[in-house]
Every structure is written in C-alpha cells, then in structure tokens.
C-alpha positions in Angstrom: 12.7 126.0 228.4 10.7 129.2 227.8 8.9 127.6 224.9 7.9 124.7 227.1 6.7 126.8 230.0 4.8 128.9 227.5 3.2 125.8 226.1 2.3 124.7 229.6 0.6 128.0 230.3 -1.3 128.0 227.0 -2.7 124.6 227.8 -3.5 125.1 231.5 -6.5 127.3 230.6 -8.3 124.3 229.2 -7.5 122.0 232.2 -9.2 123.5 235.2 -12.7 122.3 235.6 -15.4 121.4 238.1 -17.1 118.0 238.1 -19.9 117.9 240.7 -21.3 114.5 239.8 -18.5 112.2 240.7 -16.9 110.9 243.9 -13.2 110.6 244.3 -10.9 108.0 246.0 -8.0 109.9 247.5 -4.6 108.6 246.3 -1.5 110.3 245.0 0.7 108.6 242.4 4.2 108.1 243.6 5.6 110.4 240.9 3.9 113.4 242.6 5.0 112.8 246.2 8.2 114.9 245.9 6.2 117.8 244.5 3.5 117.6 247.1 6.2 117.5 249.8 7.9 120.6 248.3 4.5 122.4 248.2 3.9 121.5 251.9 7.4 122.8 252.8 6.8 126.0 250.9 3.3 126.4 252.5 4.8 125.9 256.0 7.5 128.4 255.3 4.6 130.9 254.6 2.5 129.9 257.6 0.1 127.9 255.6 -0.6 124.3 256.7 -0.9 121.7 254.0 -0.9 118.1 255.0 -1.3 116.4 251.7 -1.8 113.0 253.2 -4.9 114.2 255.1 -6.4 116.3 252.3 -9.2 115.0 250.1 -7.0 115.0 247.1 -5.8 112.6 244.5 -3.2 113.1 241.8 -2.6 110.8 238.8 -0.8 110.6 235.5 -3.2 109.9 232.7 -3.5 110.5 229.0 -5.5 113.8 228.6 -7.3 113.8 225.3 -7.6 117.6 224.9 -4.9 120.3 224.8 -4.5 120.5 228.5 -1.4 119.2 230.3 -2.9 119.5 233.7 -6.4 119.5 235.3 -7.9 120.3 238.7 -11.3 118.6 239.2 -13.5 119.5 242.1 -16.2 117.1 243.4 -19.3 117.6 245.5 -17.9 115.9 248.5 -15.1 118.5 248.7 -12.4 116.4 247.2 -10.1 117.3 244.4 -8.3 115.4 241.7 -5.3 116.5 239.8 -4.7 114.9 236.5 -1.4 115.4 234.6 -0.9 114.3 231.1 1.6 111.4 231.1 3.3 112.2 227.8 4.0 115.8 228.9 5.2 114.6 232.3 7.6 112.1 230.7 9.4 114.8 228.7 9.4 117.6 231.4 12.2 118.8 233.6 12.0 118.8 237.3 11.2 122.5 237.4 8.5 122.2 234.7 6.9 119.4 236.7 7.0 121.5 239.9 5.5 124.5 238.1 2.6 122.4 236.8 1.9 120.6 240.1 2.1 123.9 242.0 -0.2 125.5 239.5 -2.8 122.8 239.9 -2.5 122.7 243.7 -3.0 126.5 243.5 -6.4 125.8 241.9 -7.4 122.7 244.0 -6.1 123.7 247.5 -5.6 127.4 247.5 -8.7 128.0 245.4 -6.8 130.4 243.1 -8.2 131.4 239.7 -6.1 132.3 236.7 -4.2 135.6 237.0 -3.1 137.1 233.7 -1.2 140.2 234.8 2.3 140.9 233.6 5.3 142.9 234.9 6.6 145.9 233.0 9.2 143.7 231.3 6.4 141.5 230.0 7.0 138.5 232.3 4.1 136.9 234.1 3.4 138.1 237.6 2.0 134.7 238.7 2.4 131.0 238.0 -1.5 131.0 238.0 -1.7 132.7 234.6 -4.0 131.0 232.1 -1.7 131.0 229.1 -4.1 133.2 227.2 -2.1 136.3 228.2 0.9 137.5 226.3 3.2 137.4 229.3 6.5 135.6 229.1 7.1 132.7 231.4 10.0 133.3 233.7 9.8 130.5 236.3 13.4 129.4 237.0 15.6 128.8 240.0 16.3 132.6 240.3 12.6 133.6 240.2 11.1 130.6 241.9 10.8 132.1 245.4 9.1 135.2 244.0 6.5 133.1 242.1 5.9 130.9 245.1 5.5 133.9 247.4 2.8 135.2 245.0 1.1 131.8 244.8 0.5 131.8 248.6 -0.3 135.5 248.9 
C-alpha cells in the first residue's frame, strides 16, 4: 500500500491545473458520491460547511493521458472539475480512493496548494503533498484523522 500511495503522490503534482477558457456542467459520477459525503461529514465535524450538491463542482472518471491519477480544473465561472483516472480507480482500495478524492477536493474547494513538509520520521505532514518530496506516505486508518485535521486547518 505504501508504494501505491507514493505513486499517487508522485503523480498528483502533474494533475492540478487551471483552465480558464471552458465552462463546466456540474455533475458528480455515482462512484464519487460516497467520498463526497465523507468529505462533507469530515468538514462538518470541523465546522466547515460543504454541501457538495450545491457546489459548482463536477467529478468524473476518465482516462487521463499523462502521468496524473487526479486533476482539479478551475474555470472562469468559479466552477471546478475533478478528473480521476479510471484505470487507477479500478485497482485502488477504498482508502486510496478517499485519499485521492480528498486531495483533489483540497485543491478545488479548500484552495489548498501542495505542501511538501515532512515529520521527523520522514512521513508526510499533509495529504496535500505534491509527490515531489521525499516524504513517506502514511495515510491509513490509524493516521486518517490527523491527516484530515491538517487538510481542514
């Protein structure tokens, strides 16, 4: 699992872009609903309101032709689109999917940039790291709360 999360982080750096010349139709593929609902629950727990059904956001599974497994696209009208590579998605665990969707929502909704800091033990301090850093991925059921706390900080 560490290798897969490392791969995710390495590829995320290439996937977060702005596209100011397109307009977006808001829709969320059914596969993402559970992760958007989890994100909303975690946001509410931290006094942040996220009603994904009212946001100008779409999320879809597509084939991404570069090294990215996820992308956050921002449009002139204030809308955002999350694209997740379908082949990566199909072989990912639930926790890997959650990590990726939360990372992209961190870009699109929380306006978070990449954060490449690491703890003394070499683990990443944030799920928002770019993958260019040498930190070790440590997102698991035991560390999940800590990473999500940092995401919303």
